[in-house]
C-alpha positions in Angstrom: 22.8 -35.5 -19.7 19.7 -33.3 -19.9 19.0 -30.7 -22.6 16.8 -27.6 -22.0 16.1 -24.3 -23.8 16.8 -22.3 -20.7 18.1 -22.9 -17.2 17.1 -20.5 -14.5 19.3 -20.5 -11.4 17.3 -19.3 -8.4 13.7 -19.8 -7.4 12.9 -16.4 -6.0 10.5 -13.8 -7.6 12.7 -13.2 -10.6 13.3 -16.9 -11.2 9.9 -18.5 -10.7 8.0 -15.8 -12.6 10.5 -15.9 -15.5 10.2 -19.7 -15.6 6.4 -19.6 -15.9 6.7 -16.9 -18.6 9.3 -18.9 -20.5 7.2 -22.1 -20.7 4.2 -19.9 -21.8 6.4 -18.9 -24.7 7.1 -22.5 -25.6 10.5 -23.0 -24.0 11.6 -26.1 -22.2 12.7 -24.9 -18.8 14.7 -26.2 -15.9 14.9 -24.2 -12.6 17.5 -24.9 -9.9 16.9 -23.9 -6.3 18.9 -25.4 -3.5 16.6 -23.9 -0.8 12.8 -23.5 -0.6 11.1 -22.1 -3.6 10.1 -18.4 -3.2 13.6 -17.1 -2.4 14.4 -14.6 0.3 11.2 -12.6 -0.4 8.8 -15.4 0.5 10.9 -17.2 3.1 13.1 -14.6 4.8 12.0 -11.2 3.7 8.9 -9.5 2.2 6.1 -11.9 3.2 7.1 -13.1 6.7 8.0 -9.5 7.7 4.7 -8.1 6.4 2.8 -10.8 8.2 4.4 -9.8 11.5 3.8 -6.2 10.7 0.2 -6.8 10.0 -0.3 -8.3 13.5 1.7 -5.5 15.1 -0.3 -2.8 13.2 -3.6 -4.5 14.1 -2.6 -4.3 17.8 -1.9 -0.6 17.4 -5.3 -0.1 15.9 -7.0 -2.0 18.7 -5.2 0.2 21.2 -6.4 3.3 19.4 -10.0 2.1 19.0 -11.4 4.3 21.8 -10.8 7.3 19.6 -13.2 5.8 17.1 -15.9 5.1 19.7 -15.0 1.4 20.1 -14.4 0.4 23.8 -12.7 -2.9 24.5 -13.1 -4.4 28.0 -10.0 -5.8 29.7 -6.4 -5.7 28.7 -5.3 -6.4 25.1 -2.4 -8.7 24.8 -0.4 -10.3 22.0 1.0 -13.8 21.9 4.2 -13.7 19.8 4.3 -17.4 19.6 0.9 -17.4 17.9 1.9 -14.4 15.7 5.1 -16.3 14.6 3.1 -19.5 14.0 0.7 -17.6 11.7 3.7 -16.2 9.8 5.0 -19.7 9.2 1.5 -20.8 7.9 1.3 -17.8 5.5 4.8 -18.6 4.2 4.0 -22.2 3.7 0.8 -21.4 1.9 2.6 -19.1 -0.6 5.6 -21.2 -1.2 3.3 -24.2 -1.9 1.5 -21.9 -4.4 4.8 -21.2 -6.2 5.6 -24.9 -6.4 2.1 -25.6 -7.8 2.5 -22.7 -10.3 5.8 -24.2 -11.6 4.4 -27.7 -11.8 1.3 -26.5 -13.7 3.5 -24.6 -16.1 5.6 -27.7 -16.8 8.8 -26.4 -15.3 11.4 -29.0 -14.2 12.5 -28.0 -10.7 15.8 -29.4 -9.5 16.5 -29.0 -5.7 20.3 -28.7 -6.1 23.0 -26.1 -6.1 23.8 -25.3 -9.8 27.2 -24.4 -11.1 28.1 -22.9 -14.5 30.7 -25.1 -16.1 31.7 -23.5 -19.4 30.4 -24.4 -22.8 30.0 -27.5 -24.9 29.6 -26.6 -28.5 26.7 -24.2 -28.8 25.4 -25.2 -25.4 26.1 -23.9 -21.9 27.0 -26.6 -19.4 25.6 -26.6 -15.9 26.4 -29.1 -13.1 24.0 -29.8 -10.3 24.3 -32.7 -7.9 25.5 -35.6 -10.0 23.8 -34.4 -13.2 25.1 -32.3 -16.1 22.7 -30.1 -18.1 23.2 -28.6 -21.5 21.1 -25.5 -22.2 20.8 -22.8 -24.8 20.3 -19.9 -22.4 20.8 -19.2 -18.7 19.0 -16.7 -16.5 20.9 -16.0 -13.3 18.5 -15.1 -10.4 20.4 -16.2 -7.3 19.3 -13.1 -5.2 21.3 -11.6 -2.4 22.6 -12.2 1.2 23.0 -10.0 4.3 26.1 -7.9 4.5 28.1 -8.7 7.6 30.4 -5.8 8.3 33.7 -6.3 10.1 32.6 -4.9 13.4 34.9 -5.8 16.3 33.3 -8.3 18.7 30.5 -9.3 16.3 31.7 -12.9 16.1 31.6 -13.2 19.9 27.9 -12.5 20.3 24.7 -14.2 19.1 23.6 -11.3 16.8 20.6 -11.6 14.6 20.1 -10.8 10.9 16.6 -10.7 9.5 16.8 -14.5 9.1 17.2 -15.1 12.8 14.8 -12.4 13.8 12.1 -14.0 11.6 12.9 -17.5 12.9 12.6 -16.5 16.6 9.5 -17.8 18.5 9.8 -15.3 21.3 10.4 -11.5 21.6 13.7 -10.2 22.8 13.9 -8.3 26.1 15.1 -5.3 24.2 16.8 -4.8 20.8 19.3 -2.5 19.2 19.1 -2.4 15.4 22.3 -1.5 13.5 21.0 0.1 10.3 18.1 2.5 9.8 17.2 1.3 6.3 14.0 -0.3 5.1 14.6 -3.7 6.9 15.7 -2.0 10.1 12.7 0.4 10.2 10.2 -2.4 9.6 11.6 -4.5 12.4 11.6 -1.3 14.6 7.9 -1.1 13.8 7.2 -4.7 14.7 9.1 -4.7 18.0 8.0 -1.3 19.2 4.3 -2.1 18.6 4.8 -5.3 20.6 6.3 -3.5 23.6 10.0 -4.2 23.0 12.3 -1.3 23.8 14.0 -0.4 20.5 17.2 1.6 19.6 18.2 2.3 16.0 21.8 3.2 15.1 22.3 4.8 11.7 25.6 6.1 10.3 23.9 8.5 7.9 22.3 11.8 9.1 18.8 10.4 8.4 17.0 7.1 8.2 15.9 5.3 5.0 18.9 6.0 2.8 18.0 7.3 -0.7 14.3 7.9 0.1 12.9 11.4 0.4 14.4 13.0 3.4 11.3 15.1 4.4 9.0 12.1 4.7 11.7 10.0 6.2 12.3 12.5 9.0 8.5 12.7 9.7 8.4 8.9 10.0 11.4 8.9 12.4 9.7 11.6 14.6 6.5 9.5 14.7 8.5 6.4 15.9 10.5 8.5 18.4 7.2 9.7 19.9 6.4 6.0 20.5 9.6 5.5 22.4 12.0 4.3 19.7 15.5 5.8 20.3 17.5 6.9 17.3 21.2 7.5 17.1 21.9 9.2 13.8 25.3 10.0 12.4 26.7 7.3 14.7 29.4 4.8 13.8 29.4 1.4 15.5 32.8 1.0 17.0 32.3 -2.5 18.6 29.7 -4.9 20.0 29.9 -7.0 23.1 27.6 -8.9 25.5 27.1 -5.6 27.3 25.8 -3.8 24.2 26.8 -1.7 21.2 29.5 1.0 21.4 28.9 3.9 19.1 31.0 7.0 18.1 29.3 10.3 17.4 30.5 12.8 14.8 32.2 14.7 17.6 34.3 11.6 18.5 32.5 10.9 21.7 31.8 7.2 22.4 28.8 5.7 24.2 27.8 2.2 25.2 24.2 1.4 24.4 23.2 -1.5 26.6 21.5 -4.2 24.5 20.4 -7.8 25.2 19.9 -8.4 21.5 21.5 -6.9 18.4 19.9 -7.0 15.0 22.3 -6.4 12.1 20.6 -4.6 9.1 23.1 -2.7 7.1 22.2 -3.9 3.6 22.5 -6.9 1.2 24.9 -8.0 -1.4 24.5 -10.0 -4.7 24.9 -13.8 -4.2 27.5 -14.7 -6.8 30.1 -16.7 -5.0 30.7 -20.2 -6.2 28.4 -19.8 -9.2 31.1 -20.5 -11.8 30.7 -17.1 -13.6 34.4 -17.1 -14.5 33.9 -20.2 -16.7 31.9 -18.1 -19.1 33.8 -14.8 -18.6 30.8 -13.0 -17.1 31.7 -9.3 -16.5 31.3 -8.2 -12.9 31.1 -4.9 -11.0 32.4 -6.0 -7.7 30.0 -8.8 -6.6 27.3 -7.8 -9.0 26.7 -9.1 -12.5 26.8 -6.4 -15.2 23.8 -6.4 -17.6 22.5 -4.3 -20.5 19.0 -2.9 -20.7 17.7 -6.3 -21.8 19.2 -8.0 -18.7 21.8 -9.6 -21.0 25.3 -10.2 -19.5 28.6 -10.0 -21.3 27.9 -13.5 -22.5 25.1 -13.2 -25.2 23.2 -16.2 -24.0 23.4 -15.6 -20.3 21.0 -13.1 -18.6 20.6 -12.0 -15.0 17.7 -10.6 -13.1 17.0 -9.5 -9.5 19.4 -8.7 -6.7 22.3 -10.4 -8.5 22.6 -7.3 -10.7 23.1 -5.1 -7.6 20.9 -2.3 -8.9 17.5 -2.4 -7.3 17.2 -5.0 -4.6 13.4 -5.2 -4.7 11.2 -8.1 -5.5 8.9 -6.2 -7.9 12.0 -5.0 -9.8 13.3 -8.5 -10.0 10.0 -9.8 -11.4 10.0 -7.1 -14.2 13.7 -7.8 -15.0 12.9 -11.5 -15.4 10.1 -10.6 -17.8 12.4 -8.4 -19.9 15.0 -11.1 -20.1 12.6 -13.8 -21.3 11.0 -11.4 -23.8 14.4 -10.7 -25.2 15.3 -14.4 -25.4 12.1 -15.3 -27.3 12.4 -12.3 -29.5 9.2 -10.4 -28.7 8.9 -6.7 -29.5 11.5 -4.3 -28.2 11.1 -4.3 -24.4 14.0 -2.8 -22.5 14.1 -2.5 -18.7 13.3 1.0 -17.3 14.2 2.1 -13.8 12.9 5.6 -13.6 9.6 4.6 -12.0 10.4 1.8 -9.6 8.3 2.3 -6.4 10.0 1.9 -3.1 7.9 1.1 0.0 8.5 0.8 3.7 5.7 -1.1 5.4 5.9 0.7 8.7 2.8 2.2 10.4 2.3 4.6 8.8 3.6 3.4 5.5 6.1 5.5 3.5 6.5 5.2 -0.3 8.3 7.0 -3.1 8.8 6.7 -6.8 10.9 8.6 -9.3 13.3 11.4 -8.3 13.8 12.9 -4.8 14.5 16.5 -4.0 18.0 15.4 -2.9 18.7 13.7 -6.2 17.5 16.6 -8.3 19.5 19.1 -6.3 22.6 17.0 -6.7 22.1 16.9 -10.4 21.4 20.7 -10.6 18.0 20.1 -12.2 15.1 22.5 -11.9 12.1 21.2 -10.0 9.0 22.6 -8.3 7.3 21.0 -5.2 3.6 20.4 -4.9 2.6 19.0 -1.5 -0.3 18.8 1.0 -0.9 17.1 4.3 -2.8 13.8 3.9 -5.6 15.3 5.8 -6.7 17.0 2.6 -8.3 13.7 1.7 -11.5 13.3 3.6 -11.4 9.5 3.9 -7.9 9.8 5.4 -9.3 11.9 8.2 -12.2 9.4 8.6 -9.8 6.5 9.0 -7.0 8.2 11.0 -7.7 9.9 14.3 -4.2 11.5 14.2 -4.4 12.8 10.6 -0.7 13.4 9.9 1.1 12.4 6.8 2.2 14.1 3.6 1.9 13.7 -0.1 4.6 15.5 -2.2 4.9 15.6 -6.0 7.9 17.0 -7.8 7.6 18.5 -11.3 10.0 20.0 -13.9 9.8 23.3 -15.8 7.3 21.8 -18.2 5.1 20.5 -15.3 6.1 16.9 -16.1 5.9 14.7 -13.0 9.3 13.6 -11.8 8.7 12.1 -8.4 6.1 11.4 -5.7 6.6 10.7 -2.0 3.9 9.7 0.4 3.8 9.2 4.2 0.5 7.8 5.3 -1.6 4.6 4.8 -2.0 3.1 2.2 1.0 4.7 0.6 2.0 1.3 -0.8 -1.2 1.1 -2.9 -1.3 4.8 -3.9 2.3 5.1 -5.2 1.6 3.0 -8.3 -0.6 5.9 -9.6 2.3 8.3 -9.5 4.7 5.6 -10.9 2.5 5.1 -14.0 2.4 8.9 -14.5 6.2 9.2 -14.3 6.8 6.2 -16.6 4.4 7.7 -19.2 5.9 11.2 -19.0 2.6 12.7 -17.8 2.2 16.4 -17.2 0.2 17.9 -14.3 -2.5 19.2 -16.5 -3.0 15.7 -18.1 -3.1 14.0 -14.7 -5.6 16.5 -13.3 -8.1 15.4 -16.0 -8.4 11.9 -14.5 -11.5 11.4 -12.3 -10.7 10.0 -8.8 -13.5 8.2 -6.9 -14.8 10.0 -3.8 -14.2 9.6 -1.0 -10.8 7.8 -1.3 -7.4 8.4 0.2 -6.1 8.4 -3.3 -7.8 11.7 -3.9 -4.8 13.3 -2.1 -2.8 13.0 -5.4 -5.5 14.9 -7.2 -5.6 17.5 -4.5 -1.8 18.0 -4.6 -1.9 18.5 -8.4 -4.1 21.6 -7.8 -2.1 22.9 -4.9 
């Protein structure tokens, strides 16, 4: 029998960062992870995908080098085996770093599946392997898993999810991606840059779900110009060894020949077999219900990350874990806020958004005004991009308070934080204008838009 102040179930971004934070606040911590530390993000998501994308984007830039006066003799080729090998090396480096971080912080790591098993006096009981642990608090951070829809024929083919796609050591002959969300579009970027014919099937009328539709459409058109074929508003009727059969809105069906299918229709909270019922934890379908301090219906059980089903993003998970630990140790009032969580798609070019979208504000019947400019209004963007497309859009309310920002163009992933801070702080346009932006930078586009 082992006693700890807090047990953290799940070693992904929410879990391992919360564990280090908890020990820094004097808590005795045990962390359970039955797979490799780092969770989906480090092992099967964010990091390996971005590593592949970086190689693909570098290849694109080399191909475009002539426009910048750089001439490369001979053919440029890519070895996917070497690209995949580098991806594995990057993942190993970062997961080793997580293990070192936890060891240095004094966190006890148990490589077993943990199961909630009711209460024993004032303690919560957890079983893992052959051991029983009694803890004062629990933080659930088990993450999510790929949604596998009941598509006829799916069980009869060797389809991929992101896990199999990332594990592959060779490129497919061609690929049809079911789902035009963030994961689907990032893989479309990887494969199209590496010369693989790509088709994307999306049931919605536009790619990228809840992201800004104007910038999403611009990104889709950019990828279509590179040869990616999109089938929007199309329902997948069945799959077979011959390909993917889709049905358009008019009821017409079409067989899309495909040698490889990548399933990318979303993710769901990982709560099965966790023993939540032993503590009466309130659920919303497969997600754990929490309050603004990440506290579940049980006062000593908290949840952070994808398991809450709200924002399936690693950076959201990290912040949720911080909020949970801060509430447990009784620091100053620090509730979770979701109004300024950036969303990024690491395509080439990148697309990012934070705060409200036009579609959201219209649906809510709220007044808003649009300020926007092409990215070419930033001199450095023109310097670094021969085809200077892209867009920066800022949405403001009747008081000129910033409500949302949406950017298409590199490095959108780095710039979006500026707008996120402004939204979180309730900044008005006039106040943001007063900040001095270094020149020349791509980030000046935000300043330019504020004066548009």
